[in-house]
C-alpha positions as a printed NumPy array, in Angstrom:
array([[   3.883, -162.786,  112.619],
       [   0.184, -163.617,  112.506],
       [  -0.801, -163.97 ,  108.845],
       [  -4.176, -162.242,  109.364],
       [  -2.382, -159.224,  110.887],
       [   0.005, -159.178,  107.932],
       [  -2.85 , -159.331,  105.422],
       [  -4.83 , -156.583,  107.215],
       [  -1.828, -154.251,  107.308],
       [  -0.989, -154.901,  103.653],
       [  -4.572, -154.262,  102.563],
       [  -4.926, -151.104,  104.662],
       [  -1.634, -149.736,  103.317],
       [  -2.495, -150.66 ,   99.716],
       [  -5.946, -149.067,   99.908],
       [  -4.441, -145.905,  101.408],
       [  -1.739, -145.613,   98.73 ],
       [  -4.265, -146.471,   96.026],
       [  -5.997, -143.128,   96.681],
       [  -2.816, -141.42 ,   95.448],
       [  -2.709, -143.778,   92.466],
       [  -6.245, -142.722,   91.507],
       [  -5.32 , -139.045,   91.804],
       [  -2.151, -139.641,   89.76 ],
       [  -4.206, -140.691,   86.753],
       [  -5.139, -137.033,   86.25 ],
       [  -1.474, -135.981,   85.966],
       [  -0.433, -137.816,   82.836],
       [   2.733, -135.746,   82.381],
       [   4.145, -136.751,   85.771],
       [   5.852, -140.074,   86.385],
       [   6.854, -139.78 ,   90.064],
       [   4.183, -139.64 ,   92.771],
       [   4.403, -139.298,   96.544],
       [   1.876, -140.424,   99.124],
       [   2.639, -138.579,  102.376],
       [   1.65 , -140.674,  105.367],
       [   2.968, -138.557,  108.249],
       [   4.802, -135.356,  109.103],
       [   5.484, -135.316,  112.825],
       [   8.185, -133.501,  114.819],
       [  10.404, -132.97 ,  111.78 ],
       [  10.028, -136.563,  110.567],
       [   8.367, -137.309,  107.248],
       [   7.054, -140.698,  106.162],
       [   5.948, -141.255,  102.602],
       [   5.542, -143.881,   99.914],
       [   6.876, -142.855,   96.539],
       [   6.173, -144.359,   93.145],
       [   9.211, -144.14 ,   90.878],
       [  10.223, -145.519,   87.495],
       [  13.375, -147.652,   87.633],
       [  15.273, -145.193,   85.437],
       [  14.781, -142.445,   88.058],
       [  15.818, -144.691,   90.947],
       [  18.992, -145.634,   89.102],
       [  20.057, -141.981,   89.436],
       [  19.946, -142.177,   93.262],
       [  23.423, -142.226,   94.826],
       [  24.881, -145.259,   96.624],
       [  22.436, -147.884,   95.344],
       [  23.474, -151.411,   96.28 ],
       [  23.406, -154.212,   93.733],
       [  20.99 , -156.097,   95.979],
       [  18.544, -153.16 ,   95.991],
       [  18.861, -152.623,   92.218],
       [  18.221, -156.334,   91.57 ],
       [  14.743, -156.013,   93.136],
       [  13.626, -153.148,   90.917],
       [  10.868, -153.425,   88.341],
       [   9.988, -150.913,   85.633],
       [   7.766, -149.12 ,   88.195],
       [   8.514, -149.234,   91.934],
       [   7.015, -148.326,   95.277],
       [   9.525, -147.101,   97.856],
       [   8.889, -146.303,  101.5  ],
       [  10.887, -143.386,  102.897],
       [  11.351, -142.131,  106.446],
       [  13.44 , -138.966,  106.789],
       [  14.093, -135.964,  108.97 ],
       [  15.224, -134.058,  105.884],
       [  18.687, -133.433,  107.3  ],
       [  20.625, -136.385,  108.665],
       [  19.581, -138.9  ,  106.056],
       [  16.786, -141.28 ,  105.291],
       [  15.678, -144.872,  105.521],
       [  14.439, -146.251,  102.216],
       [  12.507, -149.493,  101.749],
       [  11.667, -151.336,   98.55 ],
       [   7.937, -152.012,   99.067],
       [   7.137, -153.565,   95.7  ],
       [   7.036, -153.08 ,   91.997],
       [   5.495, -154.042,   88.696],
       [   6.298, -153.712,   85.02 ],
       [   3.216, -151.578,   84.288],
       [   2.464, -148.175,   85.859],
       [   0.665, -148.301,   89.206],
       [  -2.059, -146.217,   87.569],
       [  -3.033, -149.359,   85.647],
       [  -4.299, -150.969,   88.873],
       [  -8.049, -151.049,   89.449],
       [  -8.065, -151.296,   93.26 ],
       [  -6.099, -151.436,   96.476],
       [  -6.696, -155.188,   96.499],
       [  -4.783, -155.443,   93.22 ],
       [  -1.932, -153.407,   94.696],
       [  -1.561, -155.893,   97.577],
       [  -0.305, -158.495,   95.085],
       [   2.717, -156.313,   94.302],
       [   3.854, -155.594,   97.882],
       [   6.818, -157.267,   99.593],
       [   6.085, -158.422,  103.133],
       [   9.266, -157.916,  105.179],
       [  10.273, -154.454,  103.928],
       [   6.673, -153.255,  104.179],
       [   6.392, -154.41 ,  107.799],
       [   9.718, -152.729,  108.69 ],
       [   8.523, -149.528,  107.006],
       [   5.168, -149.641,  108.84 ],
       [   6.954, -150.181,  112.168],
       [   8.88 , -146.951,  111.567],
       [   5.687, -145.188,  110.47 ],
       [   3.884, -146.202,  113.675],
       [   6.879, -145.043,  115.726],
       [   6.839, -141.61 ,  114.032],
       [   3.082, -141.389,  114.7  ],
       [   3.679, -142.245,  118.373],
       [   1.78 , -145.525,  118.127],
       [   3.614, -147.903,  120.395],
       [   2.477, -151.395,  119.513],
       [   4.51 , -154.314,  118.273],
       [   2.175, -155.838,  115.716],
       [   4.827, -158.414,  114.797],
       [   4.153, -160.392,  117.987],
       [   0.379, -159.898,  118.268],
       [  -2.25 , -162.393,  117.285],
       [  -5.18 , -161.079,  115.263],
       [  -7.467, -160.448,  118.261],
       [  -4.733, -158.542,  120.13 ],
       [  -4.067, -156.519,  116.986],
       [  -7.744, -155.535,  116.633],
       [  -7.864, -154.514,  120.304],
       [  -4.711, -152.421,  119.924],
       [  -6.086, -150.7  ,  116.814],
       [  -9.376, -149.993,  118.573],
       [  -7.483, -148.516,  121.517],
       [  -5.389, -146.283,  119.236],
       [  -8.468, -145.096,  117.354],
       [ -10.22 , -144.263,  120.63 ],
       [  -7.109, -142.525,  121.998],
       [  -6.582, -140.41 ,  118.863],
       [ -10.179, -139.546,  117.969],
       [ -12.119, -136.664,  119.49 ],
       [ -15.635, -137.221,  120.81 ],
       [ -17.075, -135.068,  118.037],
       [ -15.299, -137.189,  115.398],
       [ -16.587, -140.379,  117.048],
       [ -20.102, -138.932,  117.067],
       [ -19.815, -138.059,  113.349],
       [ -18.605, -141.595,  112.61 ],
       [ -21.506, -143.085,  114.572],
       [ -24.022, -140.928,  112.678],
       [ -22.472, -142.072,  109.394],
       [ -22.579, -145.735,  110.46 ],
       [ -26.197, -145.374,  111.584],
       [ -27.111, -143.785,  108.232],
       [ -25.439, -146.651,  106.369],
       [ -27.562, -149.187,  108.275],
       [ -30.791, -147.555,  107.045]])
């Protein structure tokens, strides 16, 4: 996999999840947080932040999975809510995620292979059919641009252009 593609995906994911981390700071009594990424055709994709002690209560945990856990963990979950779920260990740290100052800091705590497998499933649920694992960086940017164009209305593109023009001034 192209390293620049990997780094872009990790940063985009981390910055997205970091918005939930920032919001979580206001809920000091809660210790589990969920960042919903997609709900499409009965499928739900989310990243959940869980303390190790809560994860240890999950049924059927393998020793291999448990050995990866930190005090605080980020799990990726894809489920239809009925037939089961796919769960990915995306990273962890020994301090709460709310202690992070930015999405860039979160990147340091992500694990590459499980994150890429999780994002592949996320893109599939969203109907985005691109295999970013075999693309070079230029192909990846073209594919992203194509998806943005395909999934963005003209009015939304016009609003984005007005915002970009305002930022230039």
